[in-house]
Steps between C-alpha positions, in 0.01 A plus 500: 500500500625848413572748780253793506772765480672315216166485317453876535861559388430303182184705435692825556787387275250432220345844550832680486633306200194572283539846339171466309320422829316219320539255791335731752145376445609137550687591818194689628289193432741283701540750785126560537420129502298448818731233641821688416366820654372315806839340567729792416303808608408361841852385595694778678824365348377532141223763513723797414663313210159383377346850494818641344493236223130556436542878495789468254306263271195729503721800425663315211156410363410871523820581309409241237156657464649850477741377231204357309321837512258406777474704821632242748315691772325200654825304524680798653226529763532128574881529522459779755247293693742205513784729609281636779520155662879526531660634817721761332659615826525859379628411151220625278712518182323213320157639584611847389618358166168319455310821579720696258422253222132524591517882484657467153222264386245751632675793330553672837822692432503693830477183710747317275757780541457498877536122525789475251702740713473273803604165348840390630555188288720633217350294216142570608577871547638520145190328362266725701681813380478376141125453551483860627692627196280307258176617657629859509618493140197335341225566751407134469658168580702274271631242743726312260674818387531650847596181685759399241689829535646359821 
């Protein structure tokens, strides 16, 4: 039998290695399986990793939808909901990045600028600032163009 943390590491590795984000929906299906969720989300040793993996998969599905020209708004809301189950111990960077992407999808430049300025993860800060620049320049979103500037 596979160790729960090892299982989640495999799911995360798939997520990270898939630039098209095409595996996200399959990972969401696995992670939201009633039995998987029951075992991993209720165990204090794996709960944080579970919610982190689910939040990441939902975010990647939102990215996939944004790349396909869809809004991704529902998936972003679900990613934020999953992240809200994580004990972040004062480190809100992931949630801030999710909210920044959500602001971009909603066309809320003022909120996006505010959030982008408070992201400490270098890669995510670059992406968020590129989203700001794209929204400022065009007045509308083009996720592929803005995300790929990074």
